[in-house]
C-alpha positions as CSV (number, residue, x, y, z in Angstrom):
1,M,163.4,61.0,184.1
2,T,162.4,60.4,180.5
3,E,165.1,58.8,178.6
4,E,166.1,60.5,175.3
5,K,166.2,58.5,172.1
6,P,169.7,58.5,170.6
7,N,170.1,60.3,167.2
8,R,167.0,62.3,167.9
9,R,167.0,66.1,167.4
10,Y,165.2,68.4,169.2
11,L,164.3,72.1,169.1
12,T,164.3,74.0,172.3
13,I,162.2,77.0,172.9
14,M,162.6,79.4,176.0
15,L,160.3,81.8,177.1
16,V,161.8,84.5,179.5
17,P,159.1,86.7,181.2
18,D,159.6,90.0,182.5
19,R,159.6,91.0,186.1
20,G,161.4,88.1,187.3
21,Q,158.7,85.6,186.6
22,E,159.7,82.0,186.1
23,S,160.9,81.0,182.5
24,R,159.4,78.4,180.4
25,T,161.2,75.9,178.2
26,Y,159.3,74.1,175.4
27,R,161.3,71.1,173.6
28,L,159.8,69.8,170.4
29,S,161.4,67.0,168.3
30,Y,161.9,67.9,164.7
31,R,159.1,65.2,163.8
32,M,156.7,67.1,165.7
33,L,157.5,70.1,164.0
34,R,157.2,68.5,160.8
35,A,153.7,67.1,161.9
36,L,153.0,70.8,162.9
37,G,153.8,72.0,159.7
38,S,151.9,69.4,157.5
39,V,148.7,70.4,159.8
40,A,149.4,74.1,159.1
41,A,149.7,73.4,155.5
42,I,146.6,71.5,155.5
43,V,144.7,74.3,157.5
44,A,146.2,77.0,154.9
45,L,144.9,74.7,151.9
46,G,141.5,74.6,153.7
47,L,141.2,78.4,154.0
48,T,142.7,78.9,150.5
49,L,139.7,76.7,149.3
50,V,137.3,78.1,151.3
51,A,138.4,81.5,150.0
52,G,138.4,80.6,146.7
53,S,134.9,79.1,147.1
54,W,133.6,82.5,148.4
55,W,135.0,84.4,145.5
56,Y,133.5,81.6,143.2
57,L,130.1,82.2,144.8
58,A,130.3,86.0,145.0
59,A,131.2,85.9,141.1
60,R,128.3,83.5,140.5
61,A,125.9,85.9,142.5
62,S,126.9,89.0,140.5
63,R,126.3,86.6,137.3
64,V,123.0,86.0,138.6
65,S,122.4,89.7,139.2
66,D,123.4,90.6,135.8
67,L,121.0,88.0,134.2
68,E,118.2,89.3,136.4
69,D,118.8,92.8,134.8
70,Q,119.0,91.4,131.3
71,V,115.5,89.6,132.1
72,R,114.0,92.9,133.2
73,S,115.3,94.6,130.2
74,L,114.1,92.0,127.9
75,E,110.7,92.1,129.5
76,A,110.8,95.9,129.0
77,D,111.6,95.4,125.4
78,R,108.6,92.9,125.1
79,A,106.4,95.4,126.5
80,R,107.5,98.0,123.9
81,V,107.3,95.4,120.9
82,Q,103.7,94.7,122.2
83,A,102.9,98.3,122.4
84,L,104.4,98.9,119.0
85,A,102.6,95.9,117.4
86,K,99.2,97.3,118.8
87,E,100.1,100.9,117.3
88,L,101.0,99.1,113.9
89,E,97.7,97.3,114.0
90,G,95.7,100.4,114.5
91,I,97.6,102.0,111.7
92,E,96.9,99.0,109.4
93,H,93.0,99.5,110.5
94,Q,93.1,103.2,109.4
95,Y,94.9,102.5,106.1
96,A,92.2,99.8,105.3
97,R,89.8,102.4,105.8
98,I,91.4,104.8,103.5
99,R,92.1,102.2,101.0
100,E,88.2,101.3,101.1
101,M,87.4,105.1,100.7
102,F,89.7,105.3,97.7
103,G,87.8,102.1,96.4
104,A,90.8,99.9,96.3
105,H,88.8,96.8,96.1
106,T,85.9,98.0,93.6
107,A,86.0,99.2,90.1
108,P,86.6,102.9,89.8
109,A,83.8,105.4,89.2
110,P,84.2,107.3,86.0
111,S,86.1,110.4,86.5
112,D,85.2,113.8,85.6
113,A,88.3,114.9,84.4
114,W,88.3,117.6,81.4
115,L,91.4,117.9,79.0
116,P,90.3,121.0,76.7
117,P,91.0,121.0,73.0
118,T,93.7,123.1,72.1
119,G,92.1,127.0,71.4
120,A,88.6,125.6,72.1
121,P,86.5,127.8,74.5
122,P,84.7,125.7,77.3
123,T,81.3,124.7,76.8
124,G,79.2,121.5,78.0
125,S,78.5,119.6,80.8
126,G,81.9,119.1,82.5
127,R,82.0,115.4,81.9
128,R,85.1,113.6,80.4
129,G,85.3,114.7,76.7
130,S,83.6,118.0,77.4
131,A,84.3,121.5,79.1
132,P,82.5,122.5,82.1
133,R,80.2,125.6,81.9
134,I,81.7,128.8,82.9
135,T,79.6,131.4,84.8
136,A,80.5,134.9,85.7
137,D,81.9,134.3,88.9
138,A,84.1,131.5,87.4
139,S,87.4,133.3,88.4
140,I,86.6,132.4,92.1
141,P,88.0,129.0,92.8
142,S,84.9,127.1,94.0
143,S,85.6,123.8,92.6
144,W,86.9,120.7,94.5
145,P,90.6,120.5,93.1
146,L,90.4,116.7,92.3
147,T,88.2,114.4,90.3
148,E,87.9,112.2,93.2
149,R,86.7,112.8,96.7
150,G,90.2,111.9,98.7
151,F,90.3,112.1,102.2
152,V,91.3,115.2,104.1
153,T,94.3,114.5,106.6
154,Q,95.2,118.1,107.4
155,G,93.0,121.2,107.4
156,L,94.2,124.7,107.6
157,L,95.8,125.7,110.7
158,D,97.1,129.3,111.4
159,A,99.9,130.7,113.6
160,D,97.0,131.3,116.3
161,S,96.1,127.8,116.6
162,G,99.2,126.9,119.1
163,Q,100.2,124.2,116.2
164,T,102.7,124.4,113.3
165,E,101.2,126.7,110.8
166,H,99.7,124.6,107.7
167,P,98.1,127.2,105.1
168,G,95.9,124.8,103.2
169,L,94.2,121.3,102.9
170,D,96.3,118.0,102.7
171,I,94.2,115.7,100.7
172,A,95.2,111.9,100.4
173,V,94.5,110.4,97.1
174,P,96.1,107.7,95.0
175,T,99.4,108.6,93.1
176,D,98.4,110.0,89.6
177,S,95.2,111.2,90.3
178,Y,93.8,114.3,88.3
179,I,94.3,117.6,89.9
180,R,92.3,120.2,87.9
181,A,91.9,124.0,88.5
182,A,89.5,125.3,91.2
183,G,88.6,128.2,89.1
184,A,89.4,129.8,86.0
185,G,92.5,131.9,85.6
186,T,96.3,132.2,84.5
187,V,99.3,130.0,85.6
188,V,101.6,132.6,87.1
189,D,104.1,129.7,88.4
190,V,104.9,126.4,87.8
191,G,107.9,124.4,88.9
192,E,109.5,122.2,91.6
193,D,110.1,123.3,95.2
194,P,111.9,121.5,98.3
195,V,108.7,121.7,100.2
196,Y,105.8,121.8,97.8
197,G,107.6,119.6,95.3
198,R,106.3,119.9,91.6
199,F,103.6,122.8,92.0
200,V,101.2,124.9,90.1
201,V,99.9,128.4,91.2
202,I,97.0,130.0,89.5
203,D,96.0,133.6,89.6
204,H,92.1,133.9,89.4
205,G,91.7,137.7,89.6
206,D,89.9,139.5,92.6
207,G,92.9,138.8,94.5
208,Y,92.5,135.0,94.7
209,T,95.4,132.6,93.9
210,T,95.4,128.8,94.5
211,L,98.3,126.7,95.0
212,Y,98.6,122.7,94.0
213,G,101.6,121.0,95.7
214,H,103.2,117.5,95.7
215,A,102.3,116.8,92.1
216,S,103.8,113.8,90.3
217,L,103.6,115.8,86.7
218,T,102.4,119.1,86.0
219,V,100.6,119.5,82.4
220,V,100.5,123.6,82.3
221,E,103.1,126.2,81.4
222,R,103.7,129.7,83.0
223,G,101.3,132.2,81.2
224,Q,98.7,129.6,80.2
225,Q,95.0,130.3,80.6
226,V,93.3,127.6,82.2
227,W,89.4,127.1,82.8
228,Q,87.7,126.0,85.7
229,N,87.8,122.0,86.5
230,E,90.6,121.9,83.6
231,V,93.4,119.2,84.6
232,I,96.5,121.0,85.4
233,A,98.7,118.2,87.1
234,L,98.8,114.5,88.3
235,S,98.9,113.9,92.1
236,G,101.8,112.4,93.8
237,S,104.3,112.7,96.5
238,T,107.2,114.9,95.5
239,G,108.6,117.5,98.1
240,R,108.4,117.2,101.6
241,S,105.7,114.4,101.6
242,T,105.4,111.0,103.1
243,A,102.6,109.9,101.1
244,P,100.6,110.5,98.0
245,H,98.4,113.5,98.6
246,L,97.6,117.0,97.3
247,H,98.6,120.2,99.3
248,F,95.7,122.8,98.2
249,E,95.9,126.4,99.1
250,V,93.5,129.4,98.6
251,L,95.0,132.7,99.3
252,L,93.1,136.1,99.0
253,N,95.2,139.1,98.8
254,G,98.5,136.9,99.9
255,E,96.6,135.7,103.0
256,A,95.8,131.8,103.6
257,V,91.8,131.5,103.7
258,D,90.1,127.9,104.6
259,P,89.5,126.3,101.3
260,L,86.4,124.6,102.5
261,T,84.8,127.6,103.0
262,L,84.9,128.3,99.1
263,V,85.1,124.7,97.9
264,Q,83.0,121.6,98.9
265,Q,84.2,118.2,99.4
266,P,82.2,115.6,97.4
């Protein structure tokens, strides 16, 4: 028989099964219980550290996933920037071609603008300082409405074209280029419009009228008689416009006709 040590405290656990089976008794000292409690605490601490590590690793994995999404987004942004840079390069190339067409790097050619003396009838060759010779059919708008060739950026588009209707020509020219009357006639309207900006309308008779839009300055008045090739305004970008140009319309009995069927670009 084991001799019990004096002053040692014990905990007795008795297990009594059902159905008359033999009961079992377990006797544990408080020292052993303290040891078991320490082991349980260590196990619990270990489990807590494992769980904490798992949550930390899960959070890091989620962060890595977020970073991968950001990298993909940055790569997509980089691809868009490269596409925009390529598009900008094309636009700059077109702009350089337009500048070359306008002679931005060369000395300007002499203009054939004609500013008639007050009350003087038109005679002469049509160069600067003299008026163009007027023929019997001068009322028909048949002259190019600029003293420069310009660059046609938009032609006439009717409602049947499937695109937004555009009743005339858009001709890109530098600001303050001379705009001249395509034919002799009477100024029936001059003013400023939200769409056309500063504009001039000339009645040439025989059902023909012409409109000149987006001017920076108009130099004629309503009711004034003008001669073919007479300067009536300076080009600009007023109204609904994104760049300096002339909007030129020819109407026959109120219906827009293609100006290039009547006038020829130099």
